[in-house]
ZAMARLO-867672 format. One record per atom (N, C-alpha, C): z, x, y. Coordinates in pm, whole numbers, plus 50000, padded with zeros to 5 digits. Example, Ala and Ser with C-alpha at 12.3 -4.5 7.8 and 13.67 -1.06 7.14 Angstrom:
<sites>
507805131949431 507805123049550 507805132049670 507085128549775 507145136749894 507875129050003 
</sites>
This chain:
<sites>
512028915661548 511968918361405 510528918361359 510228927561275 508878927961222 508808919961092 507608917461050 507398909860927 507938917460806 507818930560809 508288938760697 509818938060683 510538938960793 511998938460785 512478924560746 511788914260793 512148900660754 511938898460605 510818903560555 510548902460411 511568910160330 511948921860375 512948929760304 514298922660301 514668916260410 515928908860414 515898896860320 514748889960314 514628878460224 514678882760078 514068894060045 514118899159908 515548902959871 516268908959963 517668912459938 518518899959918 518288889960000 519038877459988 518738870459855 517468870559814 517088864159688 517668871459568 517738884559575 518268892159461 519788890359448 520478887859558 521918885559552 522228871459503 521278862459511 521488848759469 521488846859319 521258857259240 521188856159096 522538854359030 523608854859106 524948853759049 525498839559060 524608829759058 525018815759072 525748811258946 526868804658967 527658799158857 527498784058860 527218778158743 527028763658736 528338756658767 528318748258870 529538741458914 529748728358839 528748723658766 528838710858697 528768712958546 529658720958494 529638724058352 530078712258268 530708702058327 531198690758251 530108680758216 528938681758279 527848672558251 527108677358126 527158669158022 526518672857897 525028669557902 524188678757859 522748675557858 522408664657758 523198663257651 522958652657553 523238638957614 524298638057694 524618625257760 523548621957862 523088631757937 522048629458037 520758625057970 520358632057866 519128628457795 519238614957727 520398612157666 520588599257601 520578587857700 521188589957816 521178579757921 519778577057973 518998587657991 517618586058037 516798578657931 517018581657804 516308574957695 516628560057692 517888556557709 518298542557710 517678535257829 517658541657944 517058535458063 515568533158042 514878542957983 513448541357958 513178530257857 514008529357753 513848518457657 514078504857723 515058504157812 515328491757885 514138488057973 513568497758042 512398494958125 511198490658040 511038496557922 509958492557833 510158478257786 511378474757753 511678461057708 511398451057820 511818454357943 511568445458058 510078443858080 509318454758070 507878454258091 507208445457987 507628446457862 507018438157758 507398423557774 508548420557832 508918406457855 508038400257962 507638408058063 506798402658170 505338401358128 504908408358024 503508408257981 503318400357852 504018389257837 503898381257713 502538374557700 501858372057811 500588364957805 499438373557753 499608386157736 498518394857690 498448395457541 
</sites>
C-alpha cells in the first residue's frame, strides 16, 4: 500500500464517521455541571479548613 492510498482510505473512514449518534442522551449537562460545581465547592471548603493558620 502506498501512502496516498492509505491517506485516501483514512479520509473516507473519517468522513463516514460523521453520522455518530449520542448514546448517552439521558445525561443532562445541567446535572453534570451542577455536580462538578458542588464538588469544586466541597474541595474549596476542605482546602480552607486545612489552611486555618494563614
